[in-house]
N, C-alpha and C positions, 0 to 999 in steps of 0.2 A: 843711390841704393842699388845693389846688385841682386838680381833675382835669378836663381838657378831653375831652369825649366826642366820638366820631365823629358825623357827621350822622345824624339820625333820618330814616329813609326810609319808615317805615310805623308806624301806631299802630292797634291793634285794641282796642276796648272790649268789655266783657262785654255781654250783652244785658240792658240795664237795664230794658227794658219787659216782659220775659218774667216770668212767674209773679207776677201782680199781687197775689196773696194774701200774698206775702212781700216787702213793699216796704221794710222797714227794712234799712239798710246795703247796698242794691243797688250803690251806687257803689264799695263797697270790695271787690268781687270782683276777681280778677286781670285786669289789662290786659296786653297784649303790646306790646312796643316793639322794632322791628327797626332796628338800627344798621348803617351801612355802614362796615365796617372795611377797612383797606388791602388785605387779601388774601381777605376773606370777609365774609359778613353774620353778625351776632350777634343772637340773640333773647333779650330780657330779659323777666322777669315782674315785675309791680309792682302795688301797691295804690294807688289814687287816694286821697290824703289830703285834698286841697283843690282846688277849681276856682273861679277868680275871673274875673269879667267886667270888662274894662277898656275896653269900647266896641269898638274896632277890633281888640283882641287878647284872648286868653283865656290865663290862666296855669294850668297843671296842675302840682300838686305830688304827687310819687310817693314811695313807699317801695319801693325795689327789693328783691325777695326772691331773685332769681336773675339773674346768676351770683354776685353778692356783695352783701351788705347795705349799702345806702347810701341817701341821699335824692337826688332829682333834680327840678329845676324845668324845665319846658318852656313856652316862650311860642309860641303859635300865632296868626298874623295872619290876618285875614279873607280876604285875597287868596291865602292858601296852601291854602284848603279849598274844596270845592264847597259850594253853597248848603245842601243837605240836611245835610251834616256840621256846617256852621257853626250852623244852627238847633238841632241836637241838643246841641251843646256849650253854646250860650247857655242852653238850657233846663236843662241839668245844672248850670250855674253858679248859676241861680236856686233850685235845689232845695235 
């Protein structure tokens, strides 16, 4: 079954650079995804499963934990992000 999601309006990553002594699985902390629903905004929590670099776009694969378990793929294009966020995602994709 294919479910069309509402537009993603904000993506918040965990602080990946914090607590350098505990570097393993830092990318698997919960991320927050804010979607624009017709009558309200909806906040989802997810674990990042994979981050892939395709040059001008980055693919993020998530496992959603709230509001319902499912998987989600998001493609982010370079022109959708500021330079600082783009560099951070590119570094994450290489990690």
